[in-house]
Kinemage of the C-alpha trace (Angstrom):
@kinemage 1
@onewidth
@group {chain A} dominant
@subgroup {mainchain}
@vectorlist {calphas} color= white
{ca met a 1} P -50.791 -50.249 -53.316
{ca ser a 2} L -50.432 -51.660 -49.596
{ca asp a 3} L -52.596 -54.172 -48.113
{ca thr a 4} L -55.495 -53.103 -45.322
{ca thr a 5} L -53.792 -54.243 -42.469
{ca glu a 6} L -50.810 -51.806 -43.404
{ca lys a 7} L -52.522 -48.566 -44.495
{ca his a 8} L -54.627 -49.313 -40.716
{ca asp a 9} L -51.310 -49.681 -38.652
{ca phe a 10} L -50.773 -47.070 -37.106
{ca pro a 11} L -48.261 -45.949 -35.532
{ca arg a 12} L -48.507 -45.204 -31.412
{ca gly a 13} L -49.027 -41.556 -31.102
{ca pro a 14} L -50.555 -40.210 -27.956
{ca ala a 15} L -51.142 -36.974 -29.347
{ca thr a 16} L -50.568 -34.446 -32.630
{ca gly a 17} L -51.946 -31.343 -34.190
{ca val a 18} L -54.375 -30.730 -36.335
{ca gly a 19} L -52.543 -28.617 -39.010
{ca ser a 20} L -52.346 -24.465 -38.881
{ca leu a 21} L -50.310 -22.409 -36.553
{ca pro a 22} L -50.577 -18.758 -36.051
{ca gly a 23} L -47.351 -16.330 -37.601
{ca gly a 24} L -45.027 -16.458 -40.772
{ca asp a 25} L -41.827 -18.135 -39.683
{ca ala a 26} L -41.259 -21.840 -40.651
{ca arg a 27} L -38.258 -22.499 -38.698
{ca glu a 28} L -40.546 -21.173 -35.447
{ca ala a 29} L -43.099 -23.428 -36.436
{ca ala a 30} L -40.924 -26.585 -37.179
{ca lys a 31} L -39.220 -26.167 -33.897
{ca thr a 32} L -42.258 -25.585 -32.127
{ca val a 33} L -44.184 -28.552 -33.635
{ca thr a 34} L -40.815 -31.342 -33.144
{ca gly a 35} L -40.079 -29.557 -29.667
{ca ser a 36} L -43.859 -30.326 -28.551
{ca phe a 37} L -44.836 -33.935 -30.276
{ca glu a 38} L -41.889 -36.168 -29.857
{ca asp a 39} L -43.605 -38.847 -30.931
{ca phe a 40} L -45.993 -37.624 -33.697
{ca pro a 41} L -44.892 -34.271 -35.039
{ca phe a 42} L -46.827 -32.523 -38.140
{ca leu a 43} L -45.591 -30.106 -41.138
{ca ala a 44} L -47.046 -26.833 -40.076
{ca glu a 45} L -49.257 -24.628 -42.209
{ca leu a 46} L -48.846 -21.353 -41.929
{ca pro a 47} L -51.820 -19.460 -43.490
{ca ala a 48} L -51.166 -15.687 -41.911
{ca arg a 49} L -48.520 -15.585 -44.686
{ca gly a 50} L -51.439 -15.072 -47.007
{ca pro a 51} L -52.751 -16.377 -50.327
{ca gly a 52} L -50.940 -20.030 -51.219
{ca ala a 53} L -50.489 -20.369 -47.045
{ca asp a 54} L -53.992 -20.975 -46.631
{ca met a 55} L -55.254 -24.502 -46.886
{ca ile a 56} L -56.726 -24.377 -49.965
{ca gly a 57} L -54.018 -22.622 -51.872
{ca arg a 58} L -51.523 -25.093 -50.742
{ca thr a 59} L -53.236 -27.808 -51.951
{ca ile a 60} L -53.760 -26.147 -55.026
{ca gly a 61} L -49.667 -25.820 -55.344
{ca met a 62} L -49.592 -29.645 -55.142
{ca leu a 63} L -52.126 -30.214 -58.028
{ca val a 64} L -50.399 -31.671 -61.304
{ca asp a 65} L -52.091 -30.356 -64.904
{ca leu a 66} L -54.313 -28.161 -62.680
{ca tyr a 67} L -53.816 -24.861 -62.127
{ca ala a 68} L -55.333 -21.688 -60.260
{ca his a 69} L -54.818 -18.438 -59.490
{ca val a 70} L -56.422 -15.973 -56.876
{ca glu a 71} L -59.625 -13.804 -57.259
{ca pro a 72} L -61.411 -11.541 -54.917
{ca ser a 73} L -64.056 -14.103 -54.687
{ca gly a 74} L -61.143 -16.902 -54.305
{ca trp a 75} L -59.365 -18.908 -56.257
{ca arg a 76} L -59.809 -19.810 -59.975
{ca ile a 77} L -59.125 -22.449 -62.307
{ca ser a 78} L -56.119 -20.953 -64.686
{ca asp a 79} L -54.541 -22.245 -68.224
{ca arg a 80} L -51.118 -22.445 -66.637
{ca pro a 81} L -49.136 -21.424 -63.805
{ca gly a 82} L -49.394 -18.455 -62.373
{ca arg a 83} L -47.473 -16.126 -59.515
{ca asp a 84} L -49.932 -17.431 -56.969
{ca thr a 85} L -49.219 -21.181 -57.906
{ca arg a 86} L -45.683 -20.316 -57.926
{ca arg a 87} L -45.927 -18.780 -54.147
{ca ala a 88} L -47.931 -21.460 -52.954
{ca arg a 89} L -45.362 -23.793 -54.318
{ca ser a 90} L -42.388 -21.685 -52.516
{ca trp a 91} L -43.994 -21.708 -48.826
{ca leu a 92} L -44.457 -25.185 -49.247
{ca gly a 93} L -40.939 -25.374 -50.196
{ca glu a 94} L -39.892 -23.560 -47.249
{ca asp a 95} L -41.863 -25.826 -44.667
{ca leu a 96} L -40.702 -28.640 -46.159
{ca asp a 97} L -36.795 -27.476 -45.532
{ca ala a 98} L -37.542 -26.243 -41.905
{ca leu a 99} L -39.047 -29.899 -41.167
{ca glu a 100} L -36.102 -31.107 -42.575
{ca glu a 101} L -33.819 -29.579 -40.484
{ca phe a 102} L -35.903 -30.156 -37.123
{ca thr a 103} L -36.390 -33.607 -38.158
{ca gln a 104} L -32.898 -35.037 -38.319
{ca gly a 105} L -32.850 -38.777 -37.615
{ca tyr a 106} L -36.112 -38.335 -36.357
{ca glu a 107} L -37.981 -42.500 -37.013
{ca gly a 108} L -41.373 -42.713 -35.855
{ca ala a 109} L -44.716 -41.051 -37.422
{ca leu a 110} L -45.488 -37.760 -38.895
{ca lys a 111} L -48.184 -36.348 -40.270
{ca val a 112} L -49.092 -34.179 -43.665
{ca gln a 113} L -52.120 -32.461 -44.038
{ca ala a 114} L -53.966 -31.231 -47.805
{ca val a 115} L -57.337 -30.646 -48.476
{ca gly a 116} L -59.499 -33.277 -49.238
{ca pro a 117} L -61.354 -33.668 -52.925
{ca trp a 118} L -64.576 -32.383 -52.007
{ca thr a 119} L -63.629 -29.706 -50.086
{ca leu a 120} L -61.350 -28.787 -52.684
{ca ala a 121} L -64.407 -28.956 -55.346
{ca ala a 122} L -66.621 -26.286 -53.382
{ca ala a 123} L -63.778 -24.075 -53.185
{ca leu a 124} L -62.032 -23.948 -56.197
{ca glu a 125} L -64.033 -21.617 -58.872
{ca leu a 126} L -64.143 -23.339 -62.554
{ca arg a 127} L -63.573 -20.107 -65.411
{ca gly a 128} L -67.136 -18.860 -65.255
{ca gly a 129} L -67.022 -18.890 -61.114
{ca glu a 130} L -69.036 -21.284 -60.194
{ca ala a 131} L -67.339 -24.186 -57.748
{ca ala a 132} L -66.342 -26.985 -59.547
{ca leu a 133} L -68.295 -29.307 -57.250
{ca gly a 134} L -71.224 -28.281 -59.857
{ca asp a 135} L -69.888 -30.156 -62.470
{ca ala a 136} L -69.216 -33.599 -62.168
{ca gly a 137} L -66.312 -34.184 -64.739
{ca ala a 138} L -64.506 -31.376 -63.170
{ca cys a 139} L -64.938 -33.327 -59.815
{ca arg a 140} L -63.258 -35.909 -61.058
{ca asp a 141} L -60.179 -34.548 -62.850
{ca leu a 142} L -59.627 -33.029 -59.533
{ca ala a 143} L -59.648 -35.894 -57.355
{ca gly a 144} L -56.925 -37.379 -60.128
{ca ser a 145} L -55.071 -34.285 -60.147
{ca leu a 146} L -54.941 -34.384 -56.259
{ca ala a 147} L -54.455 -37.957 -55.718
{ca glu a 148} L -51.196 -37.518 -58.209
{ca gly a 149} L -49.636 -34.610 -56.892
{ca leu a 150} L -50.171 -36.208 -53.385
{ca arg a 151} L -48.197 -39.004 -54.319
{ca gln a 152} L -45.328 -36.373 -55.428
{ca his a 153} L -45.463 -34.966 -52.408
{ca leu a 154} L -45.480 -37.355 -49.941
{ca ala a 155} L -42.511 -39.191 -51.984
{ca glu a 156} L -40.866 -35.302 -51.337
{ca val a 157} L -41.718 -35.722 -47.318
{ca arg a 158} L -40.184 -39.507 -47.172
{ca arg a 159} L -37.109 -38.260 -49.094
{ca arg a 160} L -36.466 -35.181 -46.475
{ca val a 161} L -37.216 -37.600 -43.381
{ca pro a 162} L -36.664 -41.101 -44.201
{ca gly a 163} L -36.921 -42.319 -41.282
{ca ala a 164} L -40.587 -41.088 -40.766
{ca arg a 165} L -43.665 -43.132 -41.224
{ca val a 166} L -45.980 -40.950 -42.908
{ca val a 167} L -49.402 -40.249 -42.011
{ca leu a 168} L -51.747 -38.448 -44.795
{ca gln a 169} L -54.806 -36.143 -43.255
{ca leu a 170} L -56.733 -35.166 -45.782
{ca asp a 171} L -58.859 -31.853 -44.616
{ca glu a 172} L -62.408 -31.931 -45.342
{ca pro a 173} L -64.427 -29.357 -43.466
{ca ser a 174} L -67.350 -28.995 -45.990
{ca leu a 175} L -67.712 -32.681 -46.431
{ca thr a 176} L -71.161 -32.532 -44.835
{ca ala a 177} L -72.171 -29.648 -46.369
{ca val a 178} L -71.367 -31.307 -49.610
{ca leu a 179} L -73.311 -34.584 -48.936
{ca arg a 180} L -76.293 -32.621 -47.712
{ca gly a 181} L -76.752 -29.818 -50.767
{ca arg a 182} L -76.018 -26.555 -48.402
{ca ile a 183} L -72.436 -25.688 -51.075
{ca arg a 184} L -73.988 -22.008 -52.177
{ca thr a 185} L -73.854 -21.030 -55.627
{ca ala a 186} L -71.702 -17.745 -56.754
{ca ser a 187} L -74.949 -15.710 -56.307
{ca gly a 188} L -75.578 -17.032 -53.051
{ca tyr a 189} L -79.238 -17.322 -53.682
{ca arg a 190} L -79.218 -20.838 -54.651
{ca thr a 191} L -77.405 -24.293 -53.599
{ca his a 192} L -75.314 -27.208 -55.450
{ca arg a 193} L -77.240 -30.804 -55.329
{ca ala a 194} L -76.261 -33.223 -53.188
{ca val a 195} L -73.548 -35.066 -54.104
{ca asp a 196} L -74.666 -39.098 -53.933
{ca arg a 197} L -72.715 -40.649 -51.222
{ca gln a 198} L -70.915 -43.155 -53.595
{ca val a 199} L -69.618 -40.790 -55.248
{ca val a 200} L -68.368 -39.157 -52.818
{ca glu a 201} L -67.027 -42.406 -50.875
{ca ser a 202} L -65.745 -43.148 -54.406
{ca ala a 203} L -63.660 -40.254 -54.405
{ca leu a 204} L -62.222 -40.390 -51.186
{ca arg a 205} L -60.686 -44.063 -51.366
{ca asp a 206} L -59.366 -42.794 -54.725
{ca val a 207} L -57.565 -40.023 -53.177
{ca ala a 208} L -56.358 -42.308 -50.064
{ca ala a 209} L -55.259 -44.832 -52.357
{ca ala a 210} L -52.058 -42.170 -53.571
{ca his a 211} L -50.807 -42.888 -50.263
{ca asp a 212} L -49.583 -46.426 -48.723
{ca gly a 213} L -50.130 -45.846 -44.868
{ca pro a 214} L -52.539 -44.475 -42.720
{ca val a 215} L -55.083 -42.093 -44.006
{ca val a 216} L -56.764 -39.505 -41.534
{ca val a 217} L -59.827 -37.503 -42.425
{ca his a 218} L -60.503 -34.040 -40.715
{ca ser a 219} L -63.402 -32.208 -40.065
{ca cys a 220} L -64.733 -29.901 -37.673
{ca ala a 221} L -67.781 -29.634 -38.811
{ca pro a 222} L -70.632 -30.627 -37.347
{ca asp a 223} L -72.289 -34.595 -38.497
{ca val a 224} L -69.326 -36.181 -39.523
{ca pro a 225} L -69.796 -38.972 -41.631
{ca phe a 226} L -68.119 -41.714 -39.399
{ca ala a 227} L -69.838 -44.196 -41.491
{ca leu a 228} L -69.084 -43.071 -44.928
{ca leu a 229} L -65.327 -42.699 -43.958
{ca arg a 230} L -65.181 -45.942 -43.106
{ca arg a 231} L -66.144 -47.309 -46.142
{ca ala a 232} L -63.891 -45.268 -47.883
{ca gly a 233} L -61.184 -47.052 -45.917
{ca val a 234} L -59.757 -44.642 -43.850
{ca ala a 235} L -57.424 -45.210 -40.903
{ca gly a 236} L -58.223 -42.367 -38.780
{ca ile a 237} L -60.946 -39.800 -38.332
{ca ser a 238} L -60.243 -36.170 -37.074
{ca phe a 239} L -62.977 -34.183 -35.151
{ca asp a 240} L -64.025 -31.805 -33.021
{ca phe a 241} L -64.723 -33.729 -29.962
{ca gly a 242} L -67.192 -31.110 -28.182
{ca leu a 243} L -69.554 -31.084 -31.438
{ca leu a 244} L -70.803 -34.847 -30.890
{ca thr a 245} L -74.457 -35.940 -30.229
{ca lys a 246} L -75.880 -38.639 -29.097
{ca arg a 247} L -76.485 -39.085 -32.724
{ca asp a 248} L -73.137 -39.490 -33.343
{ca glu a 249} L -72.435 -42.649 -30.722
{ca glu a 250} L -73.459 -45.861 -32.322
{ca ala a 251} L -71.002 -44.738 -35.216
{ca ile a 252} L -68.355 -44.089 -33.091
{ca gly a 253} L -68.884 -47.415 -30.766
{ca glu a 254} L -68.314 -49.416 -34.089
{ca ala a 255} L -65.706 -47.282 -35.643
{ca val a 256} L -63.662 -48.075 -32.557
{ca glu a 257} L -64.433 -51.609 -32.833
{ca gly a 258} L -63.591 -51.368 -36.372
{ca gly a 259} L -60.363 -50.522 -35.750
{ca thr a 260} L -60.435 -46.755 -36.765
{ca lys a 261} L -58.292 -44.569 -34.634
{ca leu a 262} L -59.731 -41.344 -33.694
{ca phe a 263} L -58.449 -38.096 -33.497
{ca ala a 264} L -60.296 -36.265 -30.814
{ca gly a 265} L -60.417 -32.498 -30.583
{ca val a 266} L -60.727 -31.876 -27.139
{ca val a 267} L -58.001 -28.515 -26.774
{ca pro a 268} L -59.241 -24.820 -27.527
{ca ser a 269} L -57.841 -23.997 -30.292
{ca thr a 270} L -58.829 -20.205 -29.808
{ca asp a 271} L -57.522 -17.888 -26.974
{ca gly a 272} L -58.728 -18.506 -23.476
{ca pro a 273} L -58.203 -21.139 -20.403
{ca leu a 274} L -57.107 -24.488 -20.466
{ca ser a 275} L -58.491 -26.839 -17.848
{ca asp a 276} L -56.662 -29.776 -16.347
{ca pro a 277} L -54.996 -32.595 -18.604
{ca gly a 278} L -57.757 -34.962 -16.860
{ca gly a 279} L -60.585 -32.578 -17.736
{ca ser a 280} L -59.668 -32.300 -20.980
{ca val a 281} L -60.617 -35.809 -21.747
{ca met a 282} L -63.194 -36.832 -19.229
{ca gly a 283} L -65.323 -36.333 -21.839
{ca val a 284} L -63.371 -39.138 -24.041
{ca arg a 285} L -63.813 -41.610 -20.969
{ca thr a 286} L -67.480 -40.745 -20.472
{ca leu a 287} L -68.456 -41.839 -23.765
{ca trp a 288} L -66.053 -44.999 -23.499
{ca arg a 289} L -68.031 -45.817 -20.197
{ca arg a 290} L -71.364 -44.765 -21.989
{ca leu a 291} L -70.984 -47.302 -25.451
{ca gly a 292} L -69.321 -50.276 -22.827
{ca leu a 293} L -65.998 -50.040 -24.483
{ca asn a 294} L -62.802 -51.512 -22.476
{ca pro a 295} L -60.806 -48.678 -21.395
{ca gly a 296} L -57.526 -50.592 -21.948
{ca thr a 297} L -58.446 -49.736 -24.999
{ca leu a 298} L -58.243 -46.137 -24.872
{ca ala a 299} L -54.952 -45.034 -25.226
{ca glu a 300} L -54.489 -47.254 -28.430
{ca ser a 301} L -57.625 -46.058 -29.780
{ca val a 302} L -57.652 -42.057 -29.223
{ca val a 303} L -55.063 -39.390 -30.298
{ca ile a 304} L -55.594 -36.026 -28.628
{ca thr a 305} L -55.418 -32.741 -30.577
{ca pro a 306} L -56.866 -29.037 -30.623
{ca thr a 307} L -60.352 -29.210 -31.587
{ca cys a 308} L -59.409 -27.269 -34.932
{ca gly a 309} L -56.667 -25.277 -36.411
{ca leu a 310} L -54.366 -22.970 -34.170
{ca ala a 311} L -54.128 -19.937 -37.266
{ca gly a 312} L -56.542 -17.979 -35.195
{ca ala a 313} L -55.074 -18.470 -31.881
{ca ser a 314} L -51.763 -15.944 -30.615
{ca pro a 315} L -48.909 -17.968 -30.315
{ca ala a 316} L -48.664 -18.280 -26.758
{ca his a 317} L -51.784 -20.002 -26.716
{ca ala a 318} L -50.826 -22.244 -30.050
{ca arg a 319} L -47.719 -23.234 -27.832
{ca ala a 320} L -49.137 -23.994 -24.637
{ca ala a 321} L -52.216 -25.894 -26.575
{ca leu a 322} L -49.906 -28.229 -28.524
{ca ala a 323} L -48.349 -28.856 -24.529
{ca his a 324} L -51.603 -29.316 -23.084
{ca cys a 325} L -52.904 -32.012 -25.954
{ca val a 326} L -49.245 -33.799 -24.910
{ca arg a 327} L -50.408 -33.697 -21.385
{ca ala a 328} L -53.926 -34.572 -21.560
{ca ala a 329} L -52.902 -37.624 -23.518
{ca lys a 330} L -50.481 -38.791 -21.218
{ca ser a 331} L -53.402 -38.353 -18.512
{ca leu a 332} L -55.730 -40.723 -20.795
{ca ala a 333} L -52.750 -43.420 -20.965
{ca asp a 334} L -52.273 -43.344 -17.189
{ca asn a 335} L -56.116 -43.538 -15.871
{ca pro a 336} L -58.047 -44.932 -18.696
{ca glu a 337} L -60.694 -45.527 -16.036
């Protein structure tokens, strides 16, 4: 594993996407992403194709020596790889083929996404139907399998796009609920016990260590645990900017001063009017002023993204939102004050 400076040495990329897009055509998605983001494209996810293309199923397809199949209640551990696992792997292969086609000769930042260990543990059912989250041994096995699977996936991405500086994003929308004991049991009447913060931090650190480059954790839920994520060693934190409260501000100021990159979700991820690019980043500028941070650091500290994945948007809005992210990032860089 590389030293910390390399893990935190972010390529400059003023805007990127979160992960998912509408539709089911891998080539169309890769063309849209690489056409929108010359500096920071990402490997698109297309959940509309069905189970296995969804965020959880796609990551389950990456696991090593752990398999799952689809039940009416969700993904459940299996003894061997079945049709659902094969489908997940096949779609990921299609997406990688398309990305490789549209990144010929590309050199620069490239983001890939996978579900983090805690959201995966909250979503994946053991054979009895309860979430893996309730079994500490199962959580450890899952984190170990995920780390090994990510090593292989990242090596494959580098082989296909040799000029890429790969950034790994771990999607953890359930992280705050895991920390607060809000994940419901199978019956729905109880919740799983809150997981100890040090255990959460340790598993995140171990999974992040699978990558020798920058790791970002994404959560579009309220109350993102900024301080815990920084202690876990992540280089960037991706969040819905509109969900921030005054309570988060001190942690954000410390993150910026500590060199953590902020992926600020400011562009709406569902259909609706888009403001002018300057208006989209006005809140970021205001926050900087309130925290007494140097406006000159804005462009290097912040990457502009949609508020969350774009799977629920129309194709036209998804394309417009990605283009808007690029213009909003340029507005921030050109007029930091």
